[in-house]
N, C-alpha and C positions, 0 to 999 in steps of 0.2 A: 488461428496459434499453433506452434508448438509447445506442450508439455515439458518443460523441463529444470535445468537450476541456473536464477538469477541472480545476483547483488545487486539490488537494487539503492542509489539517492535517490531508495524501494529498493521466480521463478519459472520457467515454462514446458510437450514430448518425447522424451529422451529421459523427462524424471531431470533433467538438466540441470538444476540451482547455476542461480540468477543475484548477483548479490547488486541488490536495489537502492543506490541511497536518497533517501527520503530527506528531505529540509522544510523546513512549516517555518510559518509564520509563529505558531504555537506549535512547537515537534514534541511535547509531551502537555500532558494535563495540570501538572508542578506550574501552581505557582510562581515561583522563584525561578522557574526555567530561565539560566543562563541566556544573554543573548549568540547563536549559534554564527551570526554574521550576517554579510551582506549574503543573495542569495544568486547571484548573477556572477558574484567571484565562487563561492561556491561551487553553481554547478560546471564553472567550467573545470573548476579543480575536479573532480569526483569523476569529470567527463575523462580527464584526460591520465588520471590514475587508473582509469579500466572499469567506471561502474556499467554495467549493464543498460539498466535505465536511469532516467530521475523520477524524483514524485514529488511535485509541490504539492503541501496539502496544509489548506488556510481551515484551520479546523475551525477556526472562530466565530470565520465570514459567515455563517445560517443564524450563531445565536445573538451574532450583531446584526443580525438583517441585511445584510447586503454582497454585494457579488466582488467574486472572487477579482485583485488587479489585473486587469489585463495586462496593460501596458507593462508590468513587469514579465510575468509572463513573455511575453514579446522580446522582451531586452535577453529573458534566459534562455527562447531561444535561440534566438542568434549566433549565444557562445557554447554550444554544444552540439554534439553530433550522434547522440544517443536516443533514443525514445524516450519523452517525455509526458507523462501523465500529473495533470492538473485534476484536484479538487477543491471543491467550497462556494460552498454558496449559488451552485449549480440548481434547477429548478425548470429549464426550460428547454426546450430546442433550438431558442434563440441564443440562448446564456452558452450553450454548447459551440451553434453558429462561430461569435464570437469569440471563444479560445482557439477553437482547431484554426481562421482564421489568423491570430497573431502567434502558432507556432507549437501551439498540443498538438499531440498527435494519439492518446489516449484521456476520458476527461472517468473523473471517479463521484459517483454521486452517493449519501447517505443517505442521511435527513427526508429529504424531498424524496427519495421515491419508496421509503416508509410510508409516508404522507403518502406516498398517492403511485403507487405502483402502476400503474397505467404510462410512469413516466419511462419508464427502461424499456418499453416496450416502442416509445413512442421514438426515443434516441435510437435506438436497435435499428428500423427501419427506419432512417434518416441515417446516420451512417455506418450502421452494419455492426455490430456485436462484439466485433475488432476493440471497437473504441470505447464501449461501456463495461468503464470496472463498474462493480455496487464495495462501494468499500461498507465494512460493518466493523462498528464498535460492538463486545461482548465482554461481559462480563458473568463468571458463576460463582451462583450464588449458595446462601447453606444447604440446596436442596439437590447439588450437586447437578443443576442443569444451568447451561451458560444461554442469556437471556439478551437479547437483543437492547443496547442502547441508544438514542438520539441526541440531537441537539452535544456536538462535541466529547457524550460521555455524560452528558448534565442529566440527562432521565431518562429512567428504565420506562423499561416495555417488558409487557408477560408473552409475546413471544419469544419460541424459540428459538436461538441462531441459525441452527442447521434447517427448520424449518422454514424461514425466513431465506437466507442459501438457498435453499432448493426452488425457491417460486422463484425468486432473483432471475436467476437460471435459465426457466421456463419461461421467463420474460423476457429473454436477451442480452442478460449478462454476460459478456466475454467473458471474465474476471470476478474472481474475488479479492477482496480486501481485506485479511481477516486483523484484526486488531487487537486484543486481548489487557484489559479494562483489571486484571489484577496481575500483569505480569508490565504492563508496559510502566517505563522506568526504572523499572527495578532493577535490570543486566543479572540477573539472575535463571535468566531462558525464557524461554521460547513456548508458548503453551500448545506441546506436541496431540495432548489427546483430540481435544476438538479440531484440532489443522489435519490430524489424521486421519479422521474422520471424513472430514468434508472434502480434504484430498478424493480419497480411498470411491466416494460417493458421489459428487461432480464430474462433467465432463467439461470441466472446464479450470483453468490453473488457478491455484491457490492460493495466495501471498501471503507469506507469518507476519506480523510487526508484531513490535513489541516484545521487550525481555533481551533483546543479542546482547550479549555483556563480556562474552570471549565468544574465542576463534570454535570450538568445543561446543557453544551453544551454535550455532550459523551449521555444524556436523550434527547433530542429533536435530534437529529439527528439517533435513532435508533427508537421512536417514530413518529417522523413528519417527517424526513428523511427514516425512512422504510432501511437502510444500517445491511447490515450483517456484519459489519465488522468496525471498526472506529480508526485509524492511527495515532497516537500524537507520537510525538519527546519532546520539549524542557521539559515538564511540567515535563515527567517524570524522561531525563536527569537532572533537574535541582533541582526537587526532593519536583517541587510547588504543584504535586497532587501525593499520593503515590496510587500504583492498589490494594493494598488489601480497601485500603479507597475506590476507587469508584466502587470499587465492592460492598462492600458493600451499597455505596449510589444506583447504582442501583438496586441490591437487595429489597429494603426498599422501590424504588420504581416501586415493580412489572415486574421489565424487568430479564428476563429469564435469567441467566448469569452462565456460567461457573465456579466451587468455586476451 
């Protein structure tokens, strides 16, 4: 996989940013989050507007002890023509097989991979590293260190984010999806320091998530945070920023972006 910059309704080298348009059944840990709309309709809209990838994160699936909704994944996949990553409730090779059969291109694992690290290796061997995205929810604590959180950000561990990301890549993860809980939902900017630390140290793409609120925040995470992709949710969902306008803004600031 190339590293570059992607806008994702959810980036990858050339360090070319990618605007990924993520949408989720619970796009934020805010219990008062507004309904972001029908994910099938949103997915089709984001693909049409120029999102480089689509990310569907069912972040409450693990906490509610259920599987990601494969039927919904299938419906979304039939309405888009861009790479599609799905995460939530995945804990086995069988789970991934079902999602890939229903149209996912990549899968994202989080709590299950931390609980059973060998799962990453199993999935990479079965489907290839390019299919395996290791999602990490992290929070900077008072001691200045960034720690891993599980179960949709509800359970703190004593493992440092950098150590787990490095281990995950060694086990076969092909991408890191990094969500800063300090920044998620704030619209005050992405976590530049921990993102740049991972992006500069790891040989795989690092996707920054959490905190995007203005177009300049995307410039900052690509230029200073060295992210390969930036994932945003509510600003796209509620039309605070449009994907075409954001891509034009990035181009004007000499950031190589897919058009």
